[in-house]
C-alpha positions as CSV (number, residue, x, y, z in Angstrom):
1,X,0.4,139.2,44.5
2,X,-1.7,139.6,41.5
3,X,-1.5,137.1,38.6
4,X,-3.8,139.3,36.6
5,X,-1.8,142.4,37.0
6,X,1.4,140.6,36.0
7,X,-0.3,139.2,32.9
8,X,-1.6,142.6,31.9
9,X,1.8,144.2,32.3
10,X,3.4,141.4,30.2
11,X,0.8,141.9,27.5
12,X,1.4,145.7,27.5
13,X,5.1,145.5,27.1
14,X,4.8,142.9,24.3
15,X,3.0,145.3,22.1
16,X,4.3,145.1,18.5
17,X,7.4,147.1,17.8
18,X,9.2,147.9,14.5
19,X,11.3,145.0,13.4
20,X,15.0,145.2,12.9
21,X,17.6,147.6,14.4
22,X,16.2,151.1,15.1
23,X,18.1,154.4,14.9
24,X,19.2,156.1,18.0
25,X,16.6,158.8,17.5
26,X,13.8,156.1,17.2
27,X,15.1,154.3,20.3
28,X,15.1,157.4,22.4
29,X,11.7,158.5,21.2
30,X,10.2,155.1,21.8
31,X,11.7,154.9,25.3
32,X,10.4,158.4,26.2
33,X,6.9,157.4,25.1
34,X,6.9,154.1,27.0
35,X,8.2,155.7,30.3
36,X,5.7,158.6,30.0
37,X,3.0,156.0,30.7
38,X,4.5,155.3,34.2
39,X,2.8,156.8,37.2
40,X,4.9,159.5,39.0
41,X,3.8,159.8,42.6
42,X,2.3,163.0,44.0
43,X,4.0,164.9,46.7
44,X,7.4,165.6,45.2
45,X,9.0,168.8,44.0
46,X,11.5,168.9,41.2
47,X,14.0,171.5,39.9
48,X,17.0,171.5,37.6
49,X,20.4,171.4,39.2
50,X,24.0,170.7,38.3
51,X,26.3,168.0,39.7
52,X,29.9,168.2,38.5
53,X,29.8,169.1,34.8
54,X,26.3,167.6,34.2
55,X,22.7,168.6,34.5
56,X,20.6,166.8,37.1
57,X,17.1,166.9,38.5
58,X,16.7,167.5,42.2
59,X,13.7,165.6,43.5
60,X,12.5,166.4,47.0
61,X,9.6,165.3,49.1
62,X,6.7,167.7,49.8
63,X,7.8,168.4,53.3
64,X,11.3,169.0,54.7
65,X,13.7,166.3,53.4
66,X,15.4,164.1,55.9
67,X,19.2,164.3,56.0
68,X,20.4,162.0,53.3
69,X,20.8,162.0,49.5
70,X,20.2,159.5,46.8
71,X,22.3,159.8,43.7
72,X,20.2,158.2,41.0
73,X,21.3,156.8,37.7
74,X,18.5,156.3,35.1
75,X,18.3,153.2,32.8
76,X,18.4,153.0,29.1
77,X,21.3,150.8,27.9
78,X,23.6,153.9,28.1
79,X,21.9,155.0,24.9
80,X,18.5,156.3,25.8
81,X,16.7,157.7,28.9
82,X,17.0,160.7,31.1
83,X,16.1,161.8,34.7
84,X,12.6,162.4,33.4
85,X,12.1,158.8,32.1
86,X,13.1,157.5,35.5
87,X,10.9,159.8,37.5
88,X,8.4,157.1,38.6
89,X,11.3,155.3,40.3
90,X,13.1,158.3,41.7
91,X,9.9,159.9,42.9
92,X,8.8,156.7,44.7
93,X,12.2,156.4,46.5
94,X,11.9,160.0,47.6
95,X,8.4,159.7,48.9
96,X,9.0,156.4,50.6
97,X,12.2,157.4,52.3
98,X,11.9,161.2,52.9
99,X,15.4,161.7,51.4
100,X,16.1,164.0,48.5
101,X,17.5,162.6,45.3
102,X,19.7,164.0,42.5
103,X,18.9,162.2,39.2
104,X,21.9,162.6,37.0
105,X,21.7,163.4,33.2
106,X,24.9,161.6,32.3
107,X,26.2,161.5,28.8
108,X,24.9,158.9,26.4
109,X,26.3,156.7,23.7
110,X,27.0,156.6,20.8
111,X,27.9,160.3,21.0
112,X,29.7,159.6,24.3
113,X,30.7,156.0,24.7
114,X,32.4,154.2,27.6
115,X,33.7,155.5,30.0
116,X,31.8,158.8,29.7
117,X,28.8,157.8,31.9
118,X,31.2,156.5,34.6
119,X,33.2,159.7,34.5
120,X,30.0,161.7,34.9
121,X,28.9,159.5,37.8
122,X,32.2,160.0,39.6
123,X,32.1,163.7,39.0
124,X,28.6,163.9,40.5
125,X,29.6,161.9,43.5
126,X,32.7,164.1,44.0
127,X,30.5,167.2,43.8
128,X,28.3,165.9,46.5
129,X,31.3,165.2,48.7
130,X,32.8,168.6,48.0
131,X,29.5,170.3,49.0
132,X,30.0,168.8,52.5
133,X,27.7,165.8,52.2
134,X,28.9,162.9,54.4
135,X,29.5,159.7,52.4
136,X,27.5,157.8,55.1
137,X,24.5,159.9,54.0
138,X,24.8,159.2,50.3
139,X,23.2,156.3,48.5
140,X,23.7,155.2,44.9
141,X,20.6,153.9,43.2
142,X,19.8,153.1,39.6
143,X,17.9,150.9,37.2
144,X,19.1,148.7,34.3
145,X,22.2,150.4,32.8
146,X,21.9,152.9,35.7
147,X,22.1,149.9,38.1
148,X,25.3,148.9,36.5
149,X,26.5,152.5,36.8
150,X,26.1,152.3,40.6
151,X,28.7,149.6,40.7
152,X,31.0,151.2,38.1
153,X,30.9,154.5,39.9
154,X,31.8,152.8,43.2
155,X,34.8,151.2,41.5
156,X,35.8,154.5,40.0
157,X,35.4,156.2,43.4
158,X,37.5,153.6,45.1
159,X,40.2,154.0,42.4
160,X,40.2,157.7,42.9
161,X,40.7,157.3,46.7
162,X,37.2,158.5,47.6
163,X,35.2,157.0,50.4
164,X,32.4,154.6,49.5
165,X,28.8,155.7,49.7
166,X,26.6,154.2,52.4
167,X,24.7,151.8,50.2
168,X,23.8,150.7,46.7
169,X,20.3,149.9,45.4
170,X,20.0,148.5,41.9
171,X,16.9,147.6,40.0
172,X,17.4,144.9,37.3
173,X,21.0,146.1,36.9
174,X,23.1,145.4,33.8
175,X,26.3,144.2,35.3
176,X,27.9,142.0,32.5
177,X,28.6,143.5,29.1
178,X,30.0,140.1,28.0
179,X,26.4,138.8,28.1
180,X,27.6,135.4,29.3
181,X,24.9,134.8,32.0
182,X,22.9,131.6,31.6
183,X,19.6,133.6,31.7
184,X,20.6,135.2,28.4
185,X,19.5,131.9,26.9
186,X,17.1,130.4,29.5
187,X,14.9,133.6,29.6
188,X,15.0,134.2,25.8
189,X,11.4,134.6,24.7
190,X,10.2,134.9,28.3
191,X,11.7,138.4,28.6
192,X,9.1,140.8,27.0
193,X,11.6,143.6,26.6
194,X,15.0,142.4,25.6
195,X,16.7,140.0,23.1
196,X,20.3,139.2,22.8
197,X,20.4,141.0,19.4
198,X,18.8,144.1,20.9
199,X,21.3,144.3,23.7
200,X,24.2,143.7,21.4
201,X,23.0,146.6,19.1
202,X,22.9,149.1,21.9
203,X,25.9,147.6,23.7
204,X,28.1,148.1,20.7
205,X,27.2,151.8,20.8
206,X,28.4,152.0,24.4
207,X,31.5,149.8,24.0
208,X,32.7,151.5,20.8
209,X,35.2,148.7,20.3
210,X,36.3,148.3,23.9
211,X,36.8,144.9,25.4
212,X,33.8,144.1,27.6
213,X,35.9,141.9,29.9
214,X,36.8,144.9,32.1
215,X,35.7,145.4,35.8
216,X,33.8,148.6,35.1
217,X,31.9,147.0,32.1
218,X,31.3,143.6,33.7
219,X,31.6,143.9,37.5
220,X,29.4,140.8,38.1
221,X,32.2,138.6,36.7
222,X,35.3,140.8,36.7
223,X,35.3,143.3,39.6
224,X,37.0,143.1,43.0
225,X,34.2,144.2,45.3
226,X,36.3,144.4,48.4
227,X,35.2,147.3,50.6
228,X,31.9,147.9,48.8
229,X,29.0,149.2,50.8
230,X,25.9,147.0,51.4
231,X,24.1,146.2,48.2
232,X,20.4,145.5,47.4
233,X,19.8,143.8,44.0
234,X,16.2,143.5,42.8
235,X,15.3,141.6,39.7
236,X,12.5,139.7,38.1
237,X,12.5,136.1,36.9
238,X,11.2,137.1,33.4
239,X,14.4,138.9,32.3
240,X,17.5,137.8,30.4
241,X,19.7,140.0,32.7
242,X,18.6,138.0,35.8
243,X,22.0,136.3,36.1
244,X,23.7,139.7,36.2
245,X,22.2,140.1,39.6
246,X,22.6,136.5,40.8
247,X,26.3,136.5,39.9
248,X,26.9,139.9,41.4
249,X,25.4,138.7,44.6
250,X,27.7,135.7,44.7
251,X,30.7,137.9,43.9
252,X,29.7,140.4,46.7
253,X,29.3,137.6,49.3
254,X,32.7,136.2,48.3
255,X,34.2,139.6,48.9
256,X,32.7,139.9,52.3
257,X,30.1,142.5,51.3
258,X,26.6,142.6,52.8
259,X,24.2,141.8,49.9
260,X,20.5,141.1,49.5
261,X,19.4,139.4,46.3
262,X,15.6,140.1,46.0
263,X,14.0,138.2,43.1
264,X,10.3,138.5,42.2
265,X,8.6,135.9,40.2
266,X,6.9,136.4,36.8
267,X,7.8,140.1,36.5
268,X,9.8,141.9,33.8
269,X,12.9,144.0,33.7
270,X,12.7,147.1,36.0
271,X,9.2,146.0,37.1
272,X,9.4,148.6,39.9
273,X,8.6,151.3,37.3
274,X,5.0,150.0,37.3
275,X,4.3,151.2,40.8
276,X,0.7,152.1,41.2
277,X,-0.3,149.4,38.7
278,X,1.5,146.3,39.8
279,X,1.4,145.3,43.5
280,X,4.8,143.7,43.3
281,X,6.3,146.9,42.1
282,X,5.0,148.9,45.1
283,X,6.1,146.1,47.5
284,X,9.6,146.0,46.0
285,X,9.9,149.8,46.3
286,X,8.9,149.5,50.0
287,X,11.7,147.0,50.5
288,X,14.2,149.2,48.7
289,X,13.1,152.2,50.8
290,X,13.5,150.2,54.0
291,X,17.0,149.2,53.0
292,X,17.9,152.8,52.3
293,X,16.5,154.0,55.6
294,X,18.3,151.3,57.5
295,X,21.7,152.2,56.1
296,X,21.4,156.0,56.0
297,X,21.2,156.9,59.6
298,X,22.8,160.3,59.6
299,X,22.8,162.5,62.7
300,X,23.0,165.6,60.6
301,X,20.2,168.2,60.2
302,X,17.6,167.9,57.6
303,X,18.1,169.5,54.2
304,X,16.4,172.8,53.7
305,X,13.8,172.4,50.9
306,X,15.0,174.0,47.6
307,X,13.1,177.1,46.7
């Protein structure tokens, strides 16, 4: 653990930003610039792909990928972000597991509000199944809004009569659009990224007038998680969304779902993106990779590397 590293990361993400609500274009440009500073691991290959009706980025390890696929959902409050902005996370999961990953470029609000992202997630999962991929060899993973999308896509898949994936890994997931978690208040000012006002600004774009008290919008407090696969939830103590994970873990346990709640002290939202700079980030990604390897134990042959 490095107190100095954590302090430096906190100072970096607290750099002054424009005051007041920003336009969608400003939000997207700012997020791209911030995530461009993250370290993408060496030893991966990427190429464009299509899953369902949406573009995706196929990320593979340098050698022959092991049998198994991670379907990755990037973060960004359903308003900003892309597979490219999440490449530090996706690339690290690929290099640490040996599995390939498809990072989905799902539709964003406000142009495409709820439930467009979930529809795209379900379509991508269906495309993997239709290609012959065994559900026991598929993991859902994501960060922030993408972490919420892992749960929502599982709910949608179950509703469509599809089998569950093997496992869910969620980094600082957003799992409650009602914003009723106690950490919304207790971590205010401690969280270097988010404020309630900021989340309500982007959340309104995604909700587009919909009631947030719906299972797919607030699974941590509304969803029936019966039959869900094992879940790993990773969060930091310095984030106002912390209770999204703690309440999701409780709800999963009550539904008889295997769940690990992995909370790291004094780190911000999606701290795993600081791999290569923050020791806790690398350690958390190692734990996530172990969880994935433990639950994807396919007997199938390895994937042929994409040309």
